[in-house]
C-alpha positions as CSV (number, residue, x, y, z in Angstrom):
1,M,24.1,-68.2,-149.2
2,H,22.2,-65.9,-146.7
3,F,25.3,-63.7,-146.4
4,L,25.5,-63.4,-150.2
5,K,21.9,-62.1,-150.4
6,W,22.8,-59.3,-147.8
7,V,25.9,-58.3,-149.8
8,V,23.8,-58.0,-153.0
9,V,21.1,-55.9,-151.1
10,V,23.8,-53.6,-149.7
11,L,25.4,-53.1,-153.1
12,V,22.0,-52.2,-154.7
13,V,21.3,-49.7,-152.0
14,I,24.7,-48.1,-152.4
15,L,24.3,-47.8,-156.2
16,H,20.8,-46.4,-155.8
17,V,22.1,-43.7,-153.4
18,Q,24.9,-42.7,-155.7
19,E,22.5,-42.5,-158.7
20,C,20.2,-40.2,-156.7
21,S,22.9,-37.8,-155.6
22,G,22.3,-35.1,-158.2
23,T,19.3,-32.7,-158.4
24,C,16.9,-33.4,-161.3
25,C,17.2,-31.0,-164.2
26,N,16.1,-30.2,-167.8
27,S,18.8,-27.6,-168.5
28,D,22.0,-26.1,-167.0
29,G,19.8,-23.3,-165.7
30,D,18.0,-25.7,-163.3
31,C,21.3,-26.4,-161.5
32,P,23.3,-24.6,-158.8
33,P,26.4,-22.6,-159.6
34,L,29.4,-24.6,-160.9
35,H,27.1,-27.5,-161.9
36,C,25.6,-28.6,-165.2
37,C,22.7,-30.7,-166.3
38,V,24.0,-34.1,-167.4
39,P,21.7,-36.4,-169.5
40,P,21.4,-40.0,-168.5
41,V,23.5,-42.6,-170.3
42,R,21.3,-44.2,-173.0
43,G,19.1,-46.9,-171.5
44,R,19.4,-45.7,-167.9
45,R,16.8,-43.4,-166.5
46,S,16.8,-42.2,-162.9
47,V,13.7,-43.3,-161.0
48,T,13.7,-40.0,-159.0
49,C,14.1,-37.9,-162.2
50,S,11.4,-39.5,-164.3
51,F,10.0,-36.2,-165.6
52,A,13.4,-34.5,-166.0
53,S,16.0,-35.3,-168.6
54,G,19.1,-35.3,-166.4
55,R,20.8,-34.7,-163.1
56,C,22.9,-31.7,-161.9
57,E,26.5,-32.7,-161.5
58,P,29.6,-30.5,-160.5
59,Y,32.1,-29.3,-163.0
60,G,35.4,-31.2,-163.0
61,G,38.2,-29.8,-160.8
62,V,42.0,-30.3,-161.1
63,N,42.9,-34.0,-161.7
64,Q,39.3,-35.1,-161.6
65,G,37.9,-37.4,-164.2
66,C,36.1,-36.1,-167.2
67,H,35.1,-37.2,-170.7
68,V,36.6,-35.5,-173.8
69,G,33.6,-33.7,-175.4
70,H,31.7,-34.0,-172.1
71,R,28.5,-35.7,-173.5
72,F,27.7,-37.5,-170.2
73,T,29.7,-35.4,-167.7
74,C,30.1,-31.7,-167.0
75,P,33.0,-30.0,-168.5
76,C,36.0,-29.0,-166.4
77,L,36.0,-25.8,-164.4
78,P,36.9,-22.6,-166.3
79,G,40.7,-22.6,-166.9
80,L,41.0,-26.4,-167.0
81,T,41.0,-28.7,-170.0
82,C,39.9,-32.3,-170.2
83,V,43.0,-34.1,-171.4
84,G,42.3,-37.6,-172.8
85,T,44.0,-40.7,-171.6
86,G,43.4,-42.8,-174.7
87,L,40.8,-45.0,-172.9
88,I,37.5,-45.1,-174.6
89,E,34.2,-45.8,-172.8
90,V,31.1,-46.6,-174.9
91,P,29.0,-44.6,-175.3
92,Q,30.6,-41.8,-173.3
93,G,33.8,-41.4,-175.3
94,E,37.4,-40.8,-174.3
95,V,38.2,-40.7,-170.6
96,G,40.3,-37.9,-169.4
97,N,41.5,-35.8,-166.5
98,C,40.9,-32.0,-165.9
99,Q,44.2,-30.3,-166.1
100,Q,45.5,-26.7,-166.3
101,I,47.3,-26.2,-169.6
102,Y,50.1,-23.7,-169.4
103,G,50.7,-21.8,-172.5
């Protein structure tokens, strides 16, 4: 039982570190180049960004995950398109991958 408590503590710390990885922002202009301001998923607020509306996240690169319509993720880098996989996440929308579309 003691071991299980330590496992839970480690998982909570890992999740907290991942959540705090982005810089707090209110708009894309608050973020470094090739990043955008991503709003929190409804019902989840970052403790470290309590006065900001979102976190800076990088644009999607080739074969990186994205969401079609990019409501809760940054869009793909210029020249790439988020191609849907058919899998729907609620409330984010359709999951996809950033791909270069040849014309």
